[in-house]
C-alpha positions in Angstrom: 0.0 0.0 0.0 3.0 2.3 -0.4 1.3 4.5 -2.9 -2.4 4.4 -2.2 -4.6 3.1 -5.1 -7.8 4.8 -5.9 -9.8 1.9 -4.5 -7.8 2.1 -1.2 -8.4 5.8 -1.0 -12.1 5.3 -1.5 -12.3 2.5 1.1 -10.5 4.6 3.7 -12.7 7.6 3.0 -15.7 5.2 3.4 -14.3 3.9 6.7 -13.8 7.5 8.0 -17.4 8.3 6.9 -18.8 5.5 9.0 -17.8 7.3 12.1 -18.4 11.0 11.2 -21.1 11.4 13.9 -18.9 9.9 16.7 -17.3 12.2 19.2 -14.1 10.2 19.3 -13.9 8.2 16.1 -10.1 7.6 15.8 -9.8 4.2 17.5 -12.7 2.8 15.5 -11.4 4.2 12.2 -7.9 2.9 12.8 -9.2 -0.5 13.9 -11.3 -0.9 10.8 -8.3 0.1 8.6 -6.0 -2.3 10.5 -8.5 -5.1 9.9 -8.9 -4.2 6.3 -5.2 -3.8 5.3 -3.2 -5.3 8.1 -1.2 -2.1 8.8 -1.5 1.7 8.9 1.3 3.4 7.0 2.0 7.1 7.1 0.1 7.7 3.8 -3.0 6.3 5.3 -2.6 8.3 8.5 -2.3 11.5 6.3 -5.6 10.6 4.5 -7.3 9.9 7.8 -6.1 13.3 9.1 -7.5 15.0 6.0 -10.9 13.2 6.4 -11.2 13.8 10.2 -9.3 16.9 11.0 -7.3 15.0 13.6 -3.6 15.8 13.3 -1.2 13.3 11.8 0.9 13.6 15.0 -2.1 12.5 17.1 -2.9 9.7 14.8 0.7 8.5 14.7 0.8 8.7 18.5 -2.2 6.3 18.7 -0.9 3.9 16.0 2.5 3.6 17.8 1.1 3.5 21.3 -1.2 0.5 20.9 0.5 -2.8 20.0 -2.4 -4.1 17.9 -1.8 -1.3 15.3 1.2 -1.7 13.0 3.1 0.7 10.7 4.3 -2.2 8.6 2.7 -5.3 7.1 2.4 -8.3 9.4 3.0 -11.9 8.4 0.1 -14.3 7.8 0.8 -15.8 11.2 1.6 -13.4 14.1 3.5 -15.1 16.9 3.0 -13.2 20.1 5.3 -14.4 22.9 4.2 -13.1 26.3 7.0 -11.6 28.3 4.8 -10.6 31.2 6.2 -11.4 34.7 4.7 -14.9 35.1 5.7 -15.9 31.6 9.1 -14.3 31.9 9.9 -16.1 35.2 9.0 -19.4 33.6 11.4 -19.0 30.6 9.5 -16.9 28.0 12.7 -15.1 27.0 14.3 -18.4 25.9 11.1 -19.2 24.0 11.1 -16.0 22.0 14.8 -16.4 21.4 14.2 -19.8 19.9 11.5 -18.5 17.6 13.8 -15.7 16.6 16.7 -18.2 15.9 14.6 -20.6 13.9 12.7 -17.9 11.9 15.9 -15.8 11.5 14.1 -12.6 12.6 14.0 -10.5 15.7 10.8 -9.5 17.6 8.9 -6.9 15.6 10.1 -8.3 12.3 8.5 -10.4 9.6 10.0 -13.3 7.7 11.0 -12.5 4.1 8.3 -14.8 2.8 5.7 -12.9 4.7 4.6 -16.0 6.6 5.6 -15.1 10.2 5.8 -12.0 12.3 7.4 -12.3 15.8 6.1 -10.0 18.5 7.1 -9.6 22.1 4.0 -9.0 24.2 3.9 -7.5 27.7 1.0 -9.6 29.1 -1.8 -11.6 27.4 -3.6 -12.4 30.6 -2.7 -16.1 30.6 -0.6 -16.1 33.7 -2.0 -19.4 35.0 -0.8 -21.2 31.8 2.6 -19.5 31.6 4.7 -19.3 29.6 2.1 -18.6 26.9 2.4 -17.9 23.1 -0.4 -16.7 20.9 -0.6 -17.3 17.2 -3.4 -15.5 15.5 -5.5 -15.8 18.6 -4.6 -19.5 19.2 -3.0 -19.8 22.6 -0.3 -22.3 23.3 -0.1 -22.9 27.1 3.0 -23.9 29.1 5.2 -23.5 26.0 8.7 -24.9 26.1 11.8 -24.2 24.0 11.6 -27.8 22.8 8.1 -27.3 21.4 9.0 -24.2 19.3 10.2 -26.2 16.2 7.0 -28.3 16.1 4.8 -25.2 16.4 6.6 -23.6 13.5 6.4 -26.8 11.5 2.6 -26.9 12.2 2.1 -23.6 10.5 4.5 -24.3 7.6 2.6 -27.6 7.0 -0.6 -25.6 6.7 1.1 -23.7 3.8 2.5 -26.9 2.2 6.0 -26.0 3.3 8.2 -28.7 4.6 
């Protein structure tokens, strides 16, 4: 979406229009755009600013503050490794390090094939099943370093990749 197509511009204008009567529409607009395109680059933020009168600085602040918004495209499978206290104490750092090693990316990055994004999360509210990993909403409880290769293989198999 580097250069916005006419259809993308129309869609974003339509999304902004849905919330024109709301007092505070920004979160709803950004959420709909994130769901539609998977990320919210600067060009889109500028268009939202033009449509709503909200400054680009404020929009950028919201996009970068909330972890569910992204400035860059995410992979098909977003691996969220919880690094909250309970998970961290039970070895979550070693788990995210193993994902990073096997996928050859760092947290916040996406694999070259666009299949995986690795994210470090602060807390996913799964302290009783720590350490926890979430992949597209599917939670893996009591994750171990040894289980990481099979989890990656599971998702590659879905794509027909050995």
